[in-house]
C-alpha positions in Angstrom: 98.8 159.0 16.6 95.8 160.9 15.4 94.4 157.8 13.7 94.8 155.9 16.9 93.1 158.6 18.8 90.2 158.7 16.3 89.9 154.9 16.5 89.7 155.1 20.3 87.0 157.8 20.0 84.8 155.6 17.8 85.3 152.5 19.9 84.1 154.5 23.0 81.2 156.0 21.1 80.1 152.5 19.8 80.4 151.0 23.3 78.2 153.8 24.7 75.6 153.5 21.9 76.4 156.9 20.5 77.5 155.9 17.0 74.3 156.5 15.0 75.1 154.3 12.0 75.1 151.3 14.3 72.6 152.4 16.9 70.3 155.1 15.4 68.2 157.1 17.8 64.8 156.0 18.9 61.9 157.9 20.5 61.4 156.7 24.1 57.8 156.7 25.2 56.8 156.6 28.9 53.5 154.7 29.4 51.5 155.1 32.6 50.2 151.5 32.5 47.5 150.5 35.0 46.5 146.9 35.7 42.8 147.7 35.7 40.8 150.3 33.7 40.1 153.5 35.6 36.5 154.5 36.3 35.6 157.6 34.3 34.7 160.6 36.4 31.0 161.6 36.3 29.9 164.8 34.6 28.5 166.0 38.0 31.5 166.3 40.4 29.2 165.8 43.3 28.5 162.2 42.1 30.7 159.2 43.0 32.5 157.6 40.1 30.7 154.4 39.2 31.2 152.1 36.2 27.7 151.6 34.8 25.4 152.2 31.8 24.1 155.7 31.3 20.4 156.7 31.4 20.5 156.7 27.6 20.8 152.9 27.4 18.2 151.4 25.0 17.6 147.9 23.7 15.8 147.6 20.4 12.8 145.2 20.3 13.3 142.0 18.5 11.2 141.5 15.4 8.9 138.6 14.5 10.9 135.5 13.9 14.2 137.1 14.9 16.7 136.3 17.6 18.8 139.5 17.5 18.5 142.9 19.1 20.7 146.0 19.3 22.0 147.5 22.6 22.8 151.2 22.3 24.3 153.6 24.9 25.1 156.9 23.3 26.5 158.4 26.5 28.5 155.6 28.1 31.1 156.9 30.5 34.4 155.0 29.9 38.0 155.9 30.7 39.1 155.4 27.1 42.9 155.8 27.8 43.0 152.9 30.2 40.2 150.7 28.7 41.0 148.4 25.8 37.9 146.2 25.5 34.4 145.9 26.9 32.5 142.6 27.1 28.8 142.9 27.5 26.9 140.1 29.3 23.2 139.4 29.8 21.8 137.6 32.8 18.3 136.1 33.4 16.4 133.4 35.2 15.4 130.6 32.8 11.9 129.5 33.7 10.9 125.9 32.9 8.3 123.3 33.9 7.7 119.6 33.3 6.0 116.5 34.7 7.2 115.5 38.1 9.3 118.6 38.8 9.0 119.4 42.6 9.0 123.2 42.0 7.1 125.6 39.9 8.6 127.3 38.1 12.1 125.8 38.0 14.5 128.7 37.8 18.1 128.4 36.5 20.4 131.4 36.5 21.8 132.0 33.0 24.6 134.2 31.8 25.2 134.9 28.1 28.0 136.9 26.5 26.4 139.2 24.0 29.4 140.8 22.3 32.9 142.3 22.8 33.9 145.7 21.6 37.3 147.3 21.4 37.6 150.9 22.7 39.5 153.3 20.5 42.3 155.2 22.0 41.4 158.9 22.4 43.4 161.7 20.9 46.3 162.1 23.3 47.7 165.2 21.6 45.0 167.3 23.2 44.2 168.0 26.8 41.8 165.5 28.3 38.2 166.5 27.7 34.8 164.7 27.5 35.8 162.9 24.3 38.3 161.0 26.5 35.5 159.8 28.8 32.5 159.1 26.6 31.8 156.6 23.8 28.7 156.0 21.6 28.4 152.3 22.3 26.1 150.2 20.1 26.2 146.6 18.7 23.8 144.0 17.5 23.7 140.7 19.4 21.7 137.5 19.5 20.0 135.4 22.2 19.9 131.6 22.2 16.2 131.2 21.4 13.1 133.2 20.3 11.7 133.1 23.9 11.1 136.1 26.1 13.9 137.0 28.5 13.8 139.4 31.4 17.4 140.5 31.1 19.9 142.6 33.1 23.0 143.6 31.2 26.4 144.3 32.7 29.9 145.1 31.3 33.4 143.8 32.0 36.1 146.2 31.0 39.7 145.0 30.4 42.8 147.1 30.7 44.5 148.5 27.6 47.9 147.6 29.2 47.7 143.8 29.6 50.9 143.3 27.6 52.9 145.3 30.1 52.3 142.9 32.9 53.6 139.4 33.8 51.5 136.6 32.1 51.1 135.0 35.5 49.5 138.2 36.8 47.2 138.6 33.8 46.1 135.0 33.8 43.7 135.9 36.6 41.1 138.1 34.9 40.2 139.7 38.2 43.6 141.4 38.2 43.0 143.3 34.9 39.2 143.9 34.7 36.4 145.8 36.4 32.7 144.9 36.3 29.9 147.4 36.0 26.7 147.7 37.9 23.8 145.8 36.4 21.3 147.6 34.2 17.6 147.8 34.8 15.5 144.9 33.5 15.0 144.8 29.7 12.3 142.6 28.2 13.7 140.8 25.2 10.6 140.0 23.2 9.3 136.5 22.4 9.2 136.4 18.6 7.3 133.3 17.5 3.9 131.9 18.7 4.2 129.4 21.5 3.0 125.8 21.0 -0.6 125.0 21.7 -1.5 124.2 25.4 -2.8 120.9 26.4 -6.1 121.2 28.4 -7.0 118.2 30.5 -10.3 119.3 32.0 -12.2 122.3 33.3 -14.1 122.5 36.6 -16.4 125.2 38.0 -15.1 126.6 41.3 -16.1 128.9 44.1 -13.4 131.4 45.3 -13.8 132.6 48.9 -12.4 136.0 49.7 -11.1 136.8 53.1 -13.7 138.2 55.5 -13.8 142.0 55.5 -15.2 144.6 58.0 -17.8 147.0 56.5 -19.1 150.2 58.0 -22.7 150.0 59.4 -25.5 151.3 57.2 -29.2 151.0 57.0 -30.6 148.8 59.9 -27.1 147.5 60.8 -26.1 148.8 64.3 -22.6 147.5 64.3 -19.7 147.0 61.9 -20.6 144.2 59.5 -18.5 141.1 58.7 -18.7 140.5 54.9 -17.4 137.6 52.9 -17.7 137.3 49.1 -17.8 134.1 47.1 -16.6 134.7 43.6 -17.2 132.2 40.8 -15.0 130.9 38.0 -13.6 128.0 36.0 -10.4 126.2 36.9 -8.5 125.1 33.8 -6.2 122.1 34.3 -3.3 121.7 31.8 -0.4 119.4 31.2 2.9 120.5 32.8 4.9 122.1 30.1 4.6 125.8 30.9 6.9 128.7 30.1 7.6 127.6 26.5 7.5 131.3 25.5 9.6 132.3 28.5 9.1 134.0 31.8 5.6 135.7 32.4 3.8 133.2 30.2 0.1 133.2 31.2 -3.2 131.5 30.3 -4.9 133.8 27.8 -8.7 133.8 27.4 -9.4 135.2 24.0 -12.4 137.5 23.3 -13.8 139.1 20.2 -12.6 142.7 19.7 -16.1 144.0 19.5 -19.2 143.0 21.6 -21.8 141.0 19.6 -25.4 140.6 20.4 -25.6 137.2 18.8 -23.6 134.0 19.0 -20.6 133.7 16.7 -20.7 131.1 13.9 -17.4 129.5 14.8 -17.5 126.9 12.1 -18.1 129.2 9.2 -14.4 129.2 8.2 -12.7 126.5 10.2 -9.3 126.8 8.4 -8.9 130.5 9.1 -11.3 131.8 11.6 -10.0 132.6 15.1 -12.0 131.1 18.0 -13.2 133.5 20.7 -14.9 133.0 24.1 -18.7 132.8 24.0 -21.4 132.5 26.6 -25.2 131.8 26.6 -28.1 131.6 29.0 -28.3 128.4 30.9 -31.4 126.6 29.5 -32.3 124.7 32.6 -33.1 127.8 34.7 -35.7 130.5 34.6 -33.4 133.5 34.6 -32.7 136.7 32.7 -31.4 136.0 29.3 -27.9 137.2 28.2 -28.3 139.7 25.4 -24.7 140.0 24.3 -21.4 138.0 23.9 -18.6 138.5 26.5 -15.9 141.1 26.2 -12.5 141.3 27.8 -14.0 143.7 30.4 -16.1 140.8 31.7 -13.0 139.0 32.8 -12.4 139.4 36.5 -8.7 140.3 36.2 -6.5 143.3 37.0 -6.8 146.0 34.4 -3.2 145.7 33.4 -3.8 142.1 32.5 -6.5 143.0 29.9 -4.9 143.4 26.5 -6.7 145.0 23.5 -5.9 144.9 19.8 -3.7 141.8 19.8 -2.9 140.9 16.2 -2.5 137.2 15.5 -2.0 135.3 12.3 -4.8 133.1 11.1 -4.5 129.3 11.5 -2.3 128.4 8.5 0.2 131.1 9.0 0.3 130.8 12.8 1.0 127.0 12.5 3.9 127.6 10.2 5.3 130.3 12.5 5.0 128.1 15.6 6.7 125.2 13.9 9.9 127.4 13.5 10.1 128.2 17.2 13.8 128.3 18.3 15.1 127.2 14.9 18.6 128.7 14.8 19.0 131.4 12.2 21.8 129.5 10.5 19.2 126.9 9.4 17.0 129.5 7.7 19.0 129.2 4.5 17.7 125.7 3.9 14.2 127.0 3.8 14.8 129.9 1.5 14.4 127.7 -1.6 10.6 127.8 -0.8 9.4 131.2 -1.9 6.1 130.7 -0.1 7.6 129.8 3.3 6.6 132.1 6.1 10.1 131.6 7.5 11.6 133.3 4.5 9.7 136.5 5.4 10.1 136.2 9.2 13.9 135.6 9.3 14.8 138.9 7.6 17.3 140.3 10.1 15.8 143.3 12.0 13.1 143.8 9.5 9.6 143.6 11.0 7.2 141.7 8.7 3.7 143.2 8.2 1.2 140.5 7.2 -1.6 141.5 4.8 -5.0 142.2 6.4 -6.4 138.9 5.0 -3.9 136.9 7.0 -4.4 138.4 10.5 -7.2 138.7 13.1 -7.4 141.2 15.9 -8.6 140.0 19.3 -8.6 141.0 23.0 -7.1 138.9 25.7 -7.5 138.5 29.5 -4.3 137.0 31.0 -4.5 134.8 34.1 -1.6 133.5 36.2 -0.8 129.8 36.1 0.0 127.7 39.2 0.8 124.0 39.8 -1.2 121.4 41.6 1.6 119.0 42.6 -0.8 116.3 43.8 -2.3 116.1 40.4 1.0 116.9 38.6 -1.0 119.4 36.5 -0.8 123.2 35.9 -3.9 125.2 36.4 -5.4 128.7 36.1 -8.5 130.1 37.7 -10.6 132.0 35.1 -13.0 134.4 36.7 -15.8 136.5 35.2 -17.7 139.5 36.6 -21.2 139.1 37.8 -24.0 138.9 35.2 -27.7 139.3 35.6 -28.2 135.7 34.4 -27.9 132.7 36.8 -25.2 130.2 36.1 -24.5 131.1 32.5 -22.8 128.7 30.1 -19.4 129.7 28.9 -17.3 128.3 26.0 -13.7 129.3 26.6 -11.2 130.1 23.9 -7.8 129.4 25.5 -4.2 129.9 24.5 -0.7 130.4 25.9 -0.2 134.2 26.1 3.1 136.0 26.3 2.6 139.7 26.9 6.2 140.5 26.0 6.0 139.5 22.3 6.7 140.8 18.8 3.9 141.2 16.4 1.7 138.1 15.7 3.6 136.1 18.4 1.6 136.8 21.6 -0.7 133.8 21.3 -0.4 130.1 20.7 -2.9 128.2 18.5 -6.2 128.6 20.3 -8.0 125.7 22.0 -11.8 126.0 22.1 -13.3 124.2 25.1 -16.9 122.9 25.5 -19.7 125.0 27.0 -19.6 124.8 30.8 -21.8 126.4 33.5 -20.4 129.0 35.9 -21.5 129.1 39.5 -23.2 132.2 40.9 -21.6 134.8 43.1 -22.7 135.3 46.7 -22.0 138.0 49.3 -22.6 136.8 52.9 -22.8 139.4 55.7 -23.6 139.3 59.4 -23.8 141.9 62.2 -25.9 143.0 65.1 -29.4 144.5 64.8 -31.9 145.4 67.5 -35.5 144.0 67.3 -38.3 145.6 69.2 -40.6 143.4 71.1 -43.6 143.7 73.5 -41.4 145.5 76.1 -40.0 148.6 74.3 -37.6 149.1 77.2 -36.0 145.7 76.6 -35.2 145.4 72.9 -33.7 142.1 71.7 -30.3 142.0 70.1 -30.1 139.7 67.1 -27.3 138.5 64.9 -28.5 139.1 61.4 -27.2 137.1 58.4 -27.9 138.2 54.8 -27.1 136.3 51.5 -27.1 138.4 48.4 -26.8 137.4 44.7 -28.6 136.3 41.5 -30.9 133.3 41.9 -33.2 131.4 39.5 -36.9 130.7 39.5 -40.1 132.5 40.3 -42.6 130.8 42.6 -45.3 133.1 41.2 -44.8 131.5 37.8 -44.5 128.0 39.2 -40.7 127.8 39.0 -39.0 126.8 42.2 -36.4 129.2 43.7 -33.2 128.1 45.4 -33.5 127.2 49.1 -31.3 127.6 52.1 -30.7 125.2 54.9 -29.4 126.9 58.0 -27.7 124.7 60.7 -26.6 126.0 64.0 -23.8 124.0 65.8 -22.3 124.1 69.3 -18.8 122.8 68.3 -19.7 119.8 66.1 -23.1 119.2 67.7 -26.2 120.3 65.8 -28.5 122.7 67.7 -31.4 123.4 65.2 -32.5 123.1 61.6 -34.8 125.2 59.4 -35.6 125.6 55.7 -35.5 129.2 54.4 -36.1 130.0 50.7 -33.6 132.3 48.9 -35.3 135.3 47.3 -35.8 136.0 43.6 -32.9 137.6 41.6 -31.4 140.9 42.7 -32.8 140.7 46.2 -31.2 140.0 49.5 -32.5 137.4 52.0 -31.4 136.7 55.5 -32.2 135.3 58.9 -31.6 136.2 62.5 -30.4 134.4 65.6 -30.9 135.9 69.1 -27.6 136.9 70.6 -28.7 135.6 74.0 -29.1 132.1 72.4 -25.6 132.3 70.9 -24.1 133.4 74.2 -25.4 130.2 75.7 -23.3 128.1 73.4 -19.6 127.3 74.0 -18.6 127.3 70.3 -21.4 128.7 68.2 -21.0 127.9 64.5 -23.5 128.6 61.6 -23.6 126.5 58.5 -25.5 127.7 55.4 -26.3 125.4 52.5 -27.8 126.6 49.3 -29.7 124.1 47.1 -30.9 124.3 43.5 -34.1 122.6 42.4 -33.6 121.3 38.9 -36.4 118.8 38.7 -37.9 116.1 40.8 -37.8 115.9 44.6 -34.0 115.8 45.2 -32.3 119.2 45.4 -28.8 119.8 44.3 -26.2 121.3 46.6 -24.8 124.6 45.2 -22.5 125.7 48.0 -21.8 125.5 51.7 -20.6 128.3 54.0 -19.5 127.7 57.6 -18.8 130.5 60.0 -17.5 130.2 63.6 -19.1 133.0 65.6 -17.0 134.8 68.1 -19.8 136.3 70.2 -17.5 138.5 72.4 -15.8 140.0 69.4 -19.0 140.7 67.5 -20.5 142.4 70.5 -17.5 144.7 70.6 -17.5 145.5 66.9 
């Protein structure tokens, strides 16, 4: 009976899972699983919890020839207990250009996964503290090419508890992930020299500024309408821009130091770096240029003047440019050649320093590039500041220029163009002046025009000066003609038209033509300016 009772006892214990030899005890863990990672609370309780990179985020610059960088955020706020993995993405607009494209530039939105990183579980045996909410986040990652990218990073965090949910639920990533805010823009450096540009032709241009109102001074009795005509050279190029990435510009290369003499550019054709030069135009009697141009002579915003740009000399630059966008996996094939620049430039994250004999230091003025869709050509307007010499001859040294570049990679191989003359600058102004006549009580109002700028010639020495032809129209009908010579350099010449005469016209218009006298009897037209005169508005200025 006792045996039967004991048997019944064990059977009941086994049935209830209480017989430890068959069903030993197990620790039961209760997991607070959440479908999405929680957002870590900010250090400042007044701030709203937001999943984003911290202010400590940095991105290491890429090195010459490299395609990799390192993203580092030493103070990333992450809810480690609920976050199992973070994927980091980069986004940018891919700029491209090519013959026949209807837009410039063509922009394509790109997204690139940089890396994934598992987040360690914090120490759950202690009370939650800052170690549960902060990670030192850093990892090396690569980009598809060596071009410059203007990148914004963002993170996608995945829950640590994916396995606790139904596979049908977790199949939709939106159910188990959260996405961070985008970072500020980071410039991923271009790391190899761009290919040489293809110049088609270069033309002198006049650039008309919008009319401006100036305060009266001197003999002017009213506010003065001023309009400046700047001079420059338009460089037309084949359509294949942005080969070094976004922000690629036309670079005009200058010597680092000003020289008082011309540079012997053919002294060492294999290694010497070409720079921009200028000279006095030999067909004009004008002040001689006594120095070579510097980057400060370029009429471009100060932030687009770059000093101390180091570039490799011709042989080394050509070898570097030939390896543009070669995947790093192909570098091993080249390592058999001990003299290859690629062997030096593909060392991961190790910036190569070329010896002084292999580099040249130049200054660069960077000009924006546009597209002429009618010609199907790209172009840039290269401007220079005013000089004391009339229509100087300029020999441009041109290259693609990428300001966001690693060492030795800013410039493409340089194209040296032929000498070309640059048109003179002019400043035209008009306003009301009063001219006394025989009746001092009835002075005459005149509309005075002035034309200022450098001009060639000196009639006292037998060299003809430029001349002006001033035409007055009523609509499209000519009213009068006269020949007025433009004054010698650094002077201002002008003419006057009675306001009473202008008021008698329905649509008064003044046309000013400037002519150059090169030789012979036929003058050469330099520029034309046409101004429609609003008499009522001028009288109220």
